[in-house]
C-alpha positions in Angstrom: -22.1 -12.0 15.8 -19.7 -9.9 18.1 -17.6 -7.5 16.3 -13.8 -8.8 16.1 -11.3 -6.1 16.3 -7.9 -5.4 17.8 -8.7 -3.3 21.0 -5.3 -1.8 21.0 -5.8 -0.3 17.7 -6.6 3.4 17.2 -10.0 4.4 16.2 -11.0 6.6 13.5 -7.6 7.3 12.1 -6.2 8.1 8.6 -2.6 7.3 8.2 -0.7 9.1 5.5 3.1 8.1 4.5 5.0 5.4 2.9 2.8 2.5 2.8 5.7 0.2 3.9 6.5 2.1 7.1 3.0 2.7 8.1 1.8 -0.9 7.5 4.8 -2.5 9.4 4.1 -0.2 12.4 0.5 -1.5 12.7 -0.7 -4.5 14.9 -2.6 -7.4 12.8 -6.4 -7.1 12.4 -6.8 -3.4 13.2 -7.9 -1.6 10.2 -11.5 -1.6 8.6 -10.8 0.4 5.6 -7.9 0.7 3.3 -7.8 3.2 0.5 -4.8 3.5 -1.8 -4.0 4.7 -5.0 -0.2 3.6 -5.6 2.1 5.0 -8.2 1.6 3.4 -11.8 4.6 1.8 -13.2 7.2 3.7 -14.8 5.1 7.0 -14.5 6.4 9.3 -11.7 9.3 9.9 -9.4 8.6 11.1 -5.7 12.3 12.1 -5.0 15.2 13.5 -6.9 17.4 11.2 -4.9 18.7 8.8 -7.3 19.5 6.3 -4.4 15.6 6.1 -3.8 15.2 4.5 -7.3 15.3 1.1 -6.1 12.8 1.5 -3.1 10.0 3.7 -4.6 7.1 1.8 -6.0 6.8 2.3 -9.8 10.3 2.8 -10.4 11.2 -0.9 -11.1 12.8 -1.9 -14.2 10.4 -4.6 -15.3 6.6 -4.9 -14.7 7.2 -8.2 -13.0 9.5 -6.6 -10.1 6.4 -4.1 -9.8 3.9 -6.6 -9.5 6.2 -8.8 -7.1 6.5 -5.6 -4.9 2.7 -5.2 -5.1 2.1 -8.5 -4.0 4.4 -8.3 -0.9 2.7 -5.1 0.1 -0.6 -6.3 -0.1 0.3 -9.4 2.1 1.1 -6.9 4.9 -2.0 -4.9 4.2 -4.1 -8.2 4.5 -2.4 -8.8 7.7 -3.7 -5.3 9.3 -7.3 -5.6 7.6 -9.9 -6.7 9.8 -12.1 -9.9 9.1 -15.0 -7.4 8.0 -12.7 -5.0 6.2 -12.4 -3.7 2.7 -9.7 -2.6 0.5 -10.0 -0.1 -2.3 -7.5 0.1 -5.0 -7.4 2.8 -7.6 -4.9 1.6 -10.4 -6.3 2.3 -13.7 -5.0 2.3 -17.4 -2.6 4.7 -18.3 -0.2 5.5 -21.5 2.6 7.6 -22.0 2.9 9.9 -24.9 6.7 9.2 -26.6 
């Protein structure tokens, strides 16, 4: 079976950055492996800027909103993932001491 990949996609590239910005800049069917460890719900703020609290993943007010945003992001990740691609998600259990 011939390998199906997007000939315009960069080869052997690691992208670091805001997941939304990176994935939206990529053509469809161009990524063979995605490894991500997204922020856990309610555990970390990546910016001191209060205006970013509505856009940072993990800072939603309700867990259902967190999951909803994950689904939207993963729809985009699926778009760029090749047919033979894999996605590794590191999303473990965690707790807060209060």
